DRENDO-1510 file (C-alpha; in Angstrom, 1 decimal, always signed):
<recs>
REC; n; res; u; v; w
REC; 1; UNK; -58.9; -3.3; +4.6 .
REC; 2; UNK; -56.4; -3.4; +1.7 .
REC; 3; UNK; -58.2; -0.3; +0.2 .
REC; 4; UNK; -57.6; +1.6; +3.4 .
REC; 5; UNK; -54.0; +0.5; +3.5 .
REC; 6; UNK; -53.6; +1.6; -0.1 .
REC; 7; UNK; -55.1; +5.0; +0.6 .
REC; 8; UNK; -52.9; +5.5; +3.6 .
REC; 9; UNK; -49.9; +4.5; +1.6 .
REC; 10; UNK; -50.7; +6.9; -1.3 .
REC; 11; UNK; -51.4; +9.7; +1.2 .
REC; 12; UNK; -47.7; +9.6; +2.4 .
REC; 13; UNK; -45.3; +12.0; +0.8 .
REC; 14; UNK; -43.2; +10.3; -1.9 .
REC; 15; UNK; -40.1; +10.7; +0.3 .
REC; 16; UNK; -41.8; +8.7; +3.1 .
REC; 17; UNK; -42.7; +6.0; +0.7 .
REC; 18; UNK; -39.1; +5.8; -0.4 .
REC; 19; UNK; -38.0; +5.6; +3.2 .
REC; 20; UNK; -40.3; +2.7; +4.0 .
REC; 21; UNK; -39.1; +0.8; +0.9 .
REC; 22; UNK; -35.5; +1.5; +1.7 .
REC; 23; UNK; -35.7; +0.3; +5.3 .
REC; 24; UNK; -37.8; -2.7; +4.5 .
REC; 25; UNK; -35.4; -3.6; +1.7 .
REC; 26; UNK; -32.5; -3.2; +4.0 .
REC; 27; UNK; -34.0; -5.3; +6.8 .
REC; 28; UNK; -35.1; -8.1; +4.4 .
REC; 29; UNK; -31.7; -8.1; +2.7 .
REC; 30; UNK; -29.6; -8.2; +5.9 .
REC; 31; UNK; -31.9; -10.7; +7.8 .
REC; 32; UNK; -32.1; -12.9; +4.7 .
REC; 33; UNK; -28.4; -12.9; +4.3 .
REC; 34; UNK; -27.8; -13.8; +7.9 .
REC; 35; UNK; -30.4; -16.5; +7.8 .
REC; 36; UNK; -28.9; -18.3; +4.8 .
REC; 37; UNK; -25.2; -17.5; +4.9 .
REC; 38; UNK; -22.6; -19.3; +7.0 .
REC; 39; UNK; -22.9; -18.1; +10.6 .
REC; 40; UNK; -19.5; -16.5; +10.6 .
REC; 41; UNK; -19.8; -14.8; +7.2 .
REC; 42; UNK; -19.5; -11.0; +7.3 .
REC; 43; UNK; -20.2; -11.0; +11.1 .
REC; 44; UNK; -18.5; -9.9; +14.3 .
REC; 45; UNK; -21.1; -11.7; +16.4 .
REC; 46; UNK; -18.6; -14.6; +17.0 .
REC; 47; UNK; -16.3; -12.1; +18.7 .
REC; 48; UNK; -19.1; -10.9; +21.0 .
REC; 49; UNK; -20.5; -14.3; +21.7 .
REC; 50; UNK; -17.0; -15.7; +22.5 .
REC; 51; UNK; -16.6; -12.9; +25.0 .
REC; 52; UNK; -20.0; -13.8; +26.4 .
REC; 53; UNK; -19.0; -17.4; +26.8 .
REC; 54; UNK; -15.7; -16.4; +28.5 .
REC; 55; UNK; -17.7; -14.1; +30.8 .
REC; 56; UNK; -19.8; -17.1; +31.9 .
REC; 57; UNK; -16.7; -19.2; +32.3 .
REC; 58; UNK; -14.7; -16.5; +34.2 .
REC; 59; UNK; -12.1; -16.6; +31.5 .
REC; 60; UNK; -9.9; -13.8; +30.1 .
REC; 61; UNK; -12.0; -11.7; +27.8 .
REC; 62; UNK; -9.1; -10.1; +26.1 .
REC; 63; UNK; -7.0; -13.2; +25.3 .
REC; 64; UNK; -6.8; -13.6; +21.5 .
REC; 65; UNK; -9.1; -16.3; +20.1 .
REC; 66; UNK; -8.0; -18.3; +17.1 .
REC; 67; UNK; -9.6; -17.1; +13.9 .
REC; 68; UNK; -11.3; -14.1; +15.5 .
REC; 69; UNK; -10.6; -10.4; +15.9 .
REC; 70; UNK; -9.8; -9.1; +19.4 .
REC; 71; UNK; -12.6; -8.2; +21.7 .
REC; 72; UNK; -12.3; -4.5; +22.5 .
REC; 73; UNK; -15.4; -3.5; +24.5 .
REC; 74; UNK; -15.7; -3.1; +28.2 .
REC; 75; UNK; -16.4; -6.2; +30.4 .
REC; 76; UNK; -20.0; -5.2; +30.8 .
REC; 77; UNK; -20.7; -5.7; +27.1 .
REC; 78; UNK; -19.5; -9.3; +27.4 .
REC; 79; UNK; -22.0; -9.7; +30.2 .
REC; 80; UNK; -24.7; -8.4; +27.8 .
REC; 81; UNK; -23.8; -10.8; +25.1 .
REC; 82; UNK; -23.6; -13.7; +27.6 .
REC; 83; UNK; -27.4; -13.5; +27.7 .
REC; 84; UNK; -27.4; -14.5; +24.0 .
REC; 85; UNK; -25.0; -17.4; +24.3 .
REC; 86; UNK; -27.7; -20.1; +24.8 .
REC; 87; UNK; -28.9; -19.3; +21.2 .
REC; 88; UNK; -27.2; -20.5; +18.1 .
REC; 89; UNK; -24.9; -18.0; +16.4 .
REC; 90; UNK; -27.4; -17.3; +13.7 .
REC; 91; UNK; -30.3; -16.8; +16.1 .
REC; 92; UNK; -28.2; -14.6; +18.3 .
REC; 93; UNK; -27.1; -12.6; +15.3 .
REC; 94; UNK; -30.7; -12.1; +14.2 .
REC; 95; UNK; -31.8; -11.1; +17.6 .
REC; 96; UNK; -29.0; -8.5; +18.1 .
REC; 97; UNK; -29.5; -7.0; +14.7 .
REC; 98; UNK; -33.2; -6.7; +15.3 .
REC; 99; UNK; -32.7; -5.0; +18.7 .
REC; 100; UNK; -30.1; -2.6; +17.2 .
REC; 101; UNK; -32.4; -1.7; +14.3 .
REC; 102; UNK; -35.3; -1.1; +16.6 .
REC; 103; UNK; -33.3; +1.2; +18.9 .
REC; 104; UNK; -31.9; +3.2; +15.9 .
REC; 105; UNK; -35.3; +3.7; +14.2 .
REC; 106; UNK; -36.9; +4.6; +17.5 .
REC; 107; UNK; -34.2; +7.1; +18.2 .
REC; 108; UNK; -34.5; +8.6; +14.7 .
REC; 109; UNK; -38.3; +8.9; +15.1 .
REC; 110; UNK; -38.0; +10.5; +18.5 .
REC; 111; UNK; -35.2; +12.8; +17.3 .
REC; 112; UNK; -37.4; +14.1; +14.5 .
REC; 113; UNK; -40.3; +14.6; +16.9 .
REC; 114; UNK; -38.6; +16.2; +19.8 .
REC; 115; UNK; -35.3; +17.8; +18.5 .
REC; 116; UNK; -36.0; +18.4; +14.8 .
REC; 117; UNK; -39.7; +19.2; +14.8 .
REC; 118; UNK; -39.0; +22.0; +12.2 .
REC; 119; UNK; -38.8; +19.3; +9.5 .
REC; 120; UNK; -41.8; +19.2; +7.2 .
REC; 121; UNK; -43.4; +15.8; +6.4 .
REC; 122; UNK; -41.5; +15.7; +3.1 .
REC; 123; UNK; -38.2; +16.5; +4.7 .
REC; 124; UNK; -38.8; +14.0; +7.5 .
REC; 125; UNK; -39.3; +11.4; +4.8 .
REC; 126; UNK; -36.0; +12.3; +3.3 .
REC; 127; UNK; -34.4; +12.1; +6.8 .
REC; 128; UNK; -35.4; +8.5; +7.1 .
REC; 129; UNK; -34.6; +7.7; +3.5 .
REC; 130; UNK; -31.1; +9.1; +3.6 .
REC; 131; UNK; -30.4; +7.6; +7.0 .
REC; 132; UNK; -31.0; +4.1; +5.6 .
REC; 133; UNK; -27.8; +3.9; +3.6 .
REC; 134; UNK; -25.0; +4.9; +6.1 .
REC; 135; UNK; -25.7; +2.2; +8.7 .
REC; 136; UNK; -25.5; -0.7; +6.2 .
REC; 137; UNK; -22.0; -1.8; +7.1 .
REC; 138; UNK; -22.6; -1.9; +10.9 .
REC; 139; UNK; -26.0; -3.4; +10.5 .
REC; 140; UNK; -24.8; -6.1; +8.1 .
REC; 141; UNK; -21.9; -7.3; +10.3 .
REC; 142; UNK; -23.6; -6.9; +13.7 .
REC; 143; UNK; -21.3; -4.3; +15.2 .
REC; 144; UNK; -22.5; -2.3; +18.2 .
REC; 145; UNK; -22.3; +1.0; +16.2 .
REC; 146; UNK; -25.9; +0.9; +15.1 .
REC; 147; UNK; -27.1; +0.4; +18.7 .
REC; 148; UNK; -24.7; +3.2; +19.8 .
REC; 149; UNK; -26.1; +5.6; +17.1 .
REC; 150; UNK; -29.6; +4.8; +18.2 .
REC; 151; UNK; -28.7; +5.4; +21.9 .
REC; 152; UNK; -27.3; +8.8; +21.0 .
REC; 153; UNK; -30.4; +9.8; +19.1 .
REC; 154; UNK; -32.7; +8.6; +21.9 .
REC; 155; UNK; -30.7; +10.5; +24.5 .
REC; 156; UNK; -30.7; +13.8; +22.7 .
REC; 157; UNK; -34.4; +13.4; +21.9 .
REC; 158; UNK; -35.2; +12.7; +25.6 .
REC; 159; UNK; -33.1; +15.7; +26.7 .
REC; 160; UNK; -34.9; +18.0; +24.1 .
REC; 161; UNK; -38.2; +16.7; +25.6 .
REC; 162; UNK; -37.0; +17.5; +29.2 .
REC; 163; UNK; -36.9; +13.8; +30.2 .
REC; 164; UNK; -33.5; +14.1; +31.9 .
REC; 165; UNK; -33.3; +10.7; +33.5 .
REC; 166; UNK; -34.1; +9.0; +30.2 .
REC; 167; UNK; -31.6; +11.2; +28.5 .
REC; 168; UNK; -28.9; +10.2; +31.0 .
REC; 169; UNK; -29.8; +6.5; +30.6 .
REC; 170; UNK; -29.5; +6.5; +26.9 .
REC; 171; UNK; -26.3; +8.7; +26.8 .
REC; 172; UNK; -24.8; +6.7; +29.6 .
REC; 173; UNK; -25.6; +3.4; +27.7 .
REC; 174; UNK; -23.8; +4.7; +24.6 .
REC; 175; UNK; -20.7; +5.4; +26.8 .
REC; 176; UNK; -21.1; +2.0; +28.4 .
REC; 177; UNK; -20.8; +0.3; +25.0 .
REC; 178; UNK; -17.4; +1.8; +24.1 .
REC; 179; UNK; -16.5; +4.4; +26.7 .
REC; 180; UNK; -15.4; +7.2; +24.3 .
REC; 181; UNK; -19.0; +7.9; +23.3 .
REC; 182; UNK; -19.4; +9.5; +26.7 .
REC; 183; UNK; -18.1; +12.6; +24.8 .
REC; 184; UNK; -21.6; +13.0; +23.3 .
REC; 185; UNK; -23.1; +12.8; +26.8 .
REC; 186; UNK; -20.7; +15.3; +28.2 .
REC; 187; UNK; -21.5; +17.8; +25.3 .
REC; 188; UNK; -25.2; +17.4; +25.9 .
REC; 189; UNK; -24.6; +18.0; +29.6 .
REC; 190; UNK; -23.0; +21.3; +28.8 .
REC; 191; UNK; -26.4; +22.4; +27.4 .
REC; 192; UNK; -28.2; +21.6; +30.7 .
REC; 193; UNK; -25.6; +20.9; +33.3 .
REC; 194; UNK; -27.9; +21.3; +36.3 .
REC; 195; UNK; -30.6; +19.0; +34.9 .
REC; 196; UNK; -28.4; +16.4; +33.1 .
REC; 197; UNK; -24.9; +16.5; +34.4 .
REC; 198; UNK; -25.4; +14.8; +37.8 .
REC; 199; UNK; -27.8; +12.3; +36.4 .
REC; 200; UNK; -25.4; +11.3; +33.6 .
REC; 201; UNK; -22.6; +10.9; +36.1 .
REC; 202; UNK; -24.8; +8.7; +38.3 .
REC; 203; UNK; -26.0; +6.5; +35.4 .
REC; 204; UNK; -22.5; +6.1; +34.0 .
REC; 205; UNK; -21.0; +5.1; +37.4 .
REC; 206; UNK; -23.9; +2.6; +37.9 .
REC; 207; UNK; -23.3; +1.1; +34.5 .
REC; 208; UNK; -19.7; +0.5; +34.9 .
REC; 209; UNK; -20.3; -0.8; +38.5 .
REC; 210; UNK; -23.0; -3.2; +37.3 .
REC; 211; UNK; -20.6; -6.0; +36.2 .
REC; 212; UNK; -19.4; -6.3; +39.8 .
REC; 213; UNK; -23.0; -7.2; +40.8 .
REC; 214; UNK; -23.1; -9.9; +38.1 .
REC; 215; UNK; -19.8; -11.7; +38.7 .
REC; 216; UNK; -17.0; -12.2; +41.2 .
REC; 217; UNK; -15.5; -8.8; +42.0 .
REC; 218; UNK; -11.9; -10.0; +41.7 .
REC; 219; UNK; -12.6; -11.4; +38.2 .
REC; 220; UNK; -14.3; -8.2; +37.1 .
REC; 221; UNK; -11.5; -6.0; +38.3 .
REC; 222; UNK; -9.0; -8.1; +36.4 .
REC; 223; UNK; -11.1; -7.8; +33.3 .
REC; 224; UNK; -11.2; -4.0; +33.6 .
REC; 225; UNK; -7.4; -4.0; +34.0 .
REC; 226; UNK; -7.2; -6.1; +30.8 .
REC; 227; UNK; -9.5; -3.7; +29.0 .
REC; 228; UNK; -7.2; -0.8; +29.8 .
REC; 229; UNK; -4.2; -2.7; +28.7 .
REC; 230; UNK; -5.9; -3.7; +25.4 .
REC; 231; UNK; -6.6; +0.0; +24.7 .
REC; 232; UNK; -3.0; +0.9; +25.3 .
REC; 233; UNK; -1.8; -2.0; +23.1 .
REC; 234; UNK; -4.0; -1.2; +20.1 .
REC; 235; UNK; -1.6; +1.1; +18.3 .
REC; 236; UNK; -2.1; +1.1; +14.5 .
REC; 237; UNK; -0.1; +4.2; +13.9 .
REC; 238; UNK; +2.4; +2.4; +11.6 .
REC; 239; UNK; +0.1; -0.4; +10.5 .
REC; 240; UNK; -0.3; -1.5; +6.9 .
REC; 241; UNK; -2.6; +0.7; +4.9 .
REC; 242; UNK; -5.3; -2.0; +5.0 .
REC; 243; UNK; -5.4; -1.7; +8.8 .
REC; 244; UNK; -4.8; +2.0; +9.5 .
REC; 245; UNK; -7.3; +4.1; +11.5 .
REC; 246; UNK; -9.7; +5.9; +9.2 .
REC; 247; UNK; -9.8; +9.1; +11.3 .
REC; 248; UNK; -8.3; +12.4; +10.4 .
REC; 249; UNK; -4.8; +11.0; +10.3 .
REC; 250; UNK; -5.6; +9.0; +7.2 .
REC; 251; UNK; -5.9; +12.2; +5.3 .
REC; 252; UNK; -2.4; +13.3; +6.4 .
REC; 253; UNK; -1.0; +9.8; +5.6 .
REC; 254; UNK; -2.5; +9.5; +2.1 .
REC; 255; UNK; -2.4; +13.1; +0.9 .
REC; 256; UNK; +0.7; +14.5; +2.7 .
REC; 257; UNK; +2.7; +11.3; +3.0 .
REC; 258; UNK; +3.0; +12.1; +6.8 .
REC; 259; UNK; +2.2; +9.7; +9.6 .
REC; 260; UNK; +1.2; +11.8; +12.7 .
REC; 261; UNK; +2.8; +10.3; +15.8 .
REC; 262; UNK; +0.5; +8.8; +18.4 .
REC; 263; UNK; +1.1; +11.5; +21.0 .
REC; 264; UNK; +0.1; +14.2; +18.4 .
REC; 265; UNK; -3.0; +12.3; +17.5 .
REC; 266; UNK; -4.1; +12.1; +21.2 .
REC; 267; UNK; -3.4; +15.9; +21.6 .
REC; 268; UNK; -5.4; +16.7; +18.5 .
REC; 269; UNK; -8.3; +14.6; +19.8 .
REC; 270; UNK; -8.3; +16.4; +23.1 .
REC; 271; UNK; -8.1; +19.8; +21.3 .
REC; 272; UNK; -11.0; +18.8; +19.1 .
REC; 273; UNK; -13.1; +17.9; +22.1 .
REC; 274; UNK; -12.3; +21.2; +23.7 .
REC; 275; UNK; -13.2; +23.1; +20.6 .
REC; 276; UNK; -16.5; +21.2; +20.4 .
REC; 277; UNK; -17.3; +22.0; +24.0 .
REC; 278; UNK; -16.6; +25.7; +23.4 .
REC; 279; UNK; -18.8; +25.7; +20.3 .
REC; 280; UNK; -21.7; +24.1; +22.1 .
REC; 281; UNK; -21.3; +26.5; +25.0 .
REC; 282; UNK; -21.3; +29.6; +22.8 .
REC; 283; UNK; -23.6; +28.6; +19.9 .
REC; 284; UNK; -26.2; +31.1; +18.7 .
REC; 285; UNK; -28.9; +28.5; +18.2 .
REC; 286; UNK; -32.2; +27.6; +19.7 .
REC; 287; UNK; -31.3; +23.9; +19.6 .
REC; 288; UNK; -27.8; +23.4; +21.1 .
REC; 289; UNK; -28.6; +19.8; +21.7 .
REC; 290; UNK; -28.6; +19.1; +18.0 .
REC; 291; UNK; -25.2; +20.8; +17.7 .
REC; 292; UNK; -24.0; +18.7; +20.6 .
REC; 293; UNK; -25.2; +15.6; +18.8 .
REC; 294; UNK; -23.5; +16.6; +15.5 .
REC; 295; UNK; -20.1; +17.6; +17.0 .
REC; 296; UNK; -20.1; +14.6; +19.5 .
REC; 297; UNK; -20.8; +12.2; +16.6 .
REC; 298; UNK; -18.1; +13.7; +14.4 .
REC; 299; UNK; -15.6; +13.6; +17.3 .
REC; 300; UNK; -16.3; +9.9; +17.9 .
REC; 301; UNK; -15.5; +9.2; +14.2 .
REC; 302; UNK; -13.0; +11.7; +12.9 .
REC; 303; UNK; -11.1; +12.0; +16.2 .
REC; 304; UNK; -12.0; +8.9; +18.1 .
REC; 305; UNK; -9.7; +5.9; +18.9 .
REC; 306; UNK; -9.1; +3.2; +16.3 .
REC; 307; UNK; -11.8; +4.4; +13.9 .
REC; 308; UNK; -12.8; +1.9; +11.2 .
REC; 309; UNK; -15.0; +2.1; +8.2 .
REC; 310; UNK; -18.0; +0.8; +10.1 .
REC; 311; UNK; -17.5; +3.3; +12.9 .
REC; 312; UNK; -18.9; +6.0; +10.6 .
REC; 313; UNK; -22.4; +4.4; +10.9 .
REC; 314; UNK; -22.6; +6.5; +14.1 .
REC; 315; UNK; -23.1; +9.5; +11.8 .
REC; 316; UNK; -26.1; +8.1; +10.0 .
REC; 317; UNK; -28.8; +10.1; +11.7 .
REC; 318; UNK; -26.7; +13.3; +12.0 .
REC; 319; UNK; -25.6; +13.2; +8.4 .
REC; 320; UNK; -29.1; +12.7; +7.1 .
REC; 321; UNK; -30.5; +15.5; +9.3 .
REC; 322; UNK; -27.9; +18.0; +8.2 .
REC; 323; UNK; -28.4; +17.1; +4.6 .
REC; 324; UNK; -32.2; +17.9; +4.8 .
REC; 325; UNK; -32.3; +20.6; +7.5 .
REC; 326; UNK; -34.1; +23.8; +6.4 .
REC; 327; UNK; -32.6; +27.2; +6.8 .
REC; 328; UNK; -31.7; +29.7; +8.0 .
REC; 329; UNK; -28.0; +28.8; +7.4 .
REC; 330; UNK; -25.4; +29.9; +4.9 .
REC; 331; UNK; -25.3; +28.4; +1.5 .
REC; 332; UNK; -21.8; +27.0; +2.1 .
REC; 333; UNK; -23.1; +25.2; +5.2 .
REC; 334; UNK; -25.8; +23.5; +3.2 .
REC; 335; UNK; -23.3; +22.6; +0.5 .
REC; 336; UNK; -20.9; +21.2; +3.1 .
REC; 337; UNK; -23.7; +19.1; +4.6 .
REC; 338; UNK; -24.6; +17.6; +1.1 .
REC; 339; UNK; -20.9; +17.0; +0.3 .
REC; 340; UNK; -20.3; +15.4; +3.7 .
REC; 341; UNK; -23.2; +13.0; +3.3 .
REC; 342; UNK; -22.1; +12.2; -0.3 .
REC; 343; UNK; -18.6; +11.2; +0.8 .
REC; 344; UNK; -20.0; +9.0; +3.5 .
REC; 345; UNK; -22.5; +7.4; +1.1 .
REC; 346; UNK; -19.7; +6.9; -1.5 .
REC; 347; UNK; -17.6; +5.0; +1.0 .
REC; 348; UNK; -20.6; +2.7; +1.9 .
REC; 349; UNK; -21.3; +2.0; -1.7 .
REC; 350; UNK; -17.7; +1.3; -2.6 .
REC; 351; UNK; -17.6; -1.1; +0.4 .
REC; 352; UNK; -20.0; -3.4; -1.6 .
REC; 353; UNK; -17.2; -4.3; -3.9 .
REC; 354; UNK; -13.8; -6.0; -3.3 .
REC; 355; UNK; -10.6; -4.1; -2.4 .
REC; 356; UNK; -12.7; -1.3; -1.0 .
REC; 357; UNK; -9.9; -0.4; +1.5 .
REC; 358; UNK; -8.0; +1.3; -1.4 .
REC; 359; UNK; -10.8; +3.8; -1.6 .
REC; 360; UNK; -11.3; +4.1; +2.2 .
REC; 361; UNK; -7.6; +5.1; +2.8 .
REC; 362; UNK; -8.2; +8.1; +0.6 .
REC; 363; UNK; -10.1; +9.5; +3.6 .
REC; 364; UNK; -13.6; +10.1; +2.2 .
REC; 365; UNK; -15.3; +9.3; +5.5 .
REC; 366; UNK; -13.0; +11.5; +7.6 .
REC; 367; UNK; -13.4; +14.3; +5.1 .
REC; 368; UNK; -17.1; +13.8; +5.1 .
REC; 369; UNK; -17.3; +14.0; +8.9 .
REC; 370; UNK; -15.3; +17.2; +9.0 .
REC; 371; UNK; -17.6; +18.7; +6.4 .
REC; 372; UNK; -20.6; +17.8; +8.5 .
REC; 373; UNK; -19.0; +19.4; +11.5 .
REC; 374; UNK; -18.5; +22.6; +9.5 .
REC; 375; UNK; -22.1; +22.4; +8.3 .
REC; 376; UNK; -23.4; +22.0; +11.9 .
REC; 377; UNK; -21.3; +25.0; +13.1 .
REC; 378; UNK; -22.3; +27.1; +10.1 .
REC; 379; UNK; -25.9; +26.9; +11.3 .
REC; 380; UNK; -25.0; +28.0; +14.8 .
REC; 381; UNK; -22.9; +31.1; +14.7 .
REC; 382; UNK; -20.8; +31.7; +17.8 .
REC; 383; UNK; -21.8; +34.2; +20.4 .
REC; 384; UNK; -19.4; +36.9; +21.7 .
REC; 385; UNK; -17.5; +35.6; +24.7 .
REC; 386; UNK; -19.4; +37.7; +27.3 .
REC; 387; UNK; -22.8; +36.5; +26.0 .
REC; 388; UNK; -21.6; +32.9; +25.9 .
REC; 389; UNK; -20.5; +33.1; +29.5 .
REC; 390; UNK; -23.9; +34.6; +30.4 .
REC; 391; UNK; -25.7; +31.8; +28.6 .
REC; 392; UNK; -23.6; +29.2; +30.5 .
REC; 393; UNK; -24.2; +30.8; +33.8 .
REC; 394; UNK; -28.0; +30.8; +33.1 .
REC; 395; UNK; -27.8; +27.1; +32.2 .
REC; 396; UNK; -26.0; +26.2; +35.4 .
REC; 397; UNK; -28.5; +28.0; +37.6 .
REC; 398; UNK; -31.4; +26.4; +35.7 .
REC; 399; UNK; -33.0; +29.5; +34.4 .
REC; 400; UNK; -35.5; +28.6; +31.7 .
REC; 401; UNK; -34.8; +31.3; +29.2 .
REC; 402; UNK; -31.5; +32.9; +28.4 .
REC; 403; UNK; -32.2; +34.4; +25.1 .
REC; 404; UNK; -31.8; +37.9; +26.4 .
REC; 405; UNK; -28.0; +37.6; +25.9 .
REC; 406; UNK; -28.4; +37.6; +22.1 .
REC; 407; UNK; -32.1; +38.2; +21.6 .
REC; 408; UNK; -33.4; +34.7; +21.1 .
REC; 409; UNK; -34.1; +31.4; +23.0 .
REC; 410; UNK; -31.0; +29.2; +23.4 .
REC; 411; UNK; -32.3; +26.5; +25.7 .
REC; 412; UNK; -33.2; +23.0; +24.5 .
REC; 413; UNK; -36.7; +23.2; +23.3 .
REC; 414; UNK; -38.0; +20.8; +25.9 .
REC; 415; UNK; -41.6; +20.3; +26.8 .
</recs>
């Protein structure tokens, strides 16, 4: 038995062996730390579990709790964590991290199989190896970002396979966790509006209506109102450097000594979303879903609301893929992908040491995300406007092949 295992192990490409060692080491390290450290050490689980307890008690989810950060997710997420409240904080933390890790690894495996099948075995090993570093902060402290990243990967993989209801379920779940990740689902729906758009709308509506079936409707409505108020009150525009959002504005703040006003930040976020939509609609690529995943993930981080260091864990799978993706693409795009991943990795590694915020406010993560967006677009040159419109019309009407507009296949390579 051990001889067969050894033979199978040695038959793997070196990159795959490195990936296995990296993920096993990460899992053992994080689960071991959670098991032996104080329950509230380096963990946001107390915030989620307190929200779960308040959900069960019909209390205000968004009322500040002494010694804890504010709860900022929709009410339904509190209902999810209410299921873990019978467990101890440590047991709940271990269970949540295990579920998040499983969803992420499943999503990364499915993404490679269904949306990135062009990767060789060696490159696939590097995909998994490189993806092991960037989720460390979110995995360590138990944030929902690792689950969110896994949901996005699973959703895009399901769409690439032509499993539209599954795609809508995963992408809708990502939006259900934080709302603004619906941007990824909407970009994916642009690729196949007739097949995915209506299903995503239905799943999203059902997800946000679900809390009304689990609790008193008056209480749930009040909590949704509190959620909207909390979003409006979370303005860190003029916060101290240690608390400023780490989106694109941190680059202006640090390098230009200019603090963009909140209204301008919102306008830039909307403009970036519109540009991403236009690029997905008119991309000269056979896998527009991969472009949608890349641009949607970058938007959630570099242009999303209240971006923190751990939010960039959402880019783990995308950054690793762009770093190892084969051609054809311009050399500058490959260089941008490598540099973008390097900046994100540097921020994670610096986070292992004290006073890491001094490095984070230099904007390495925001700059890395923007470089990844450039790399993704560089591999998908835009179509002329008439051809892009023709492609969009073909997608809406559900025609299976629209490559005639520019001489190649531009539909998701579903099965």
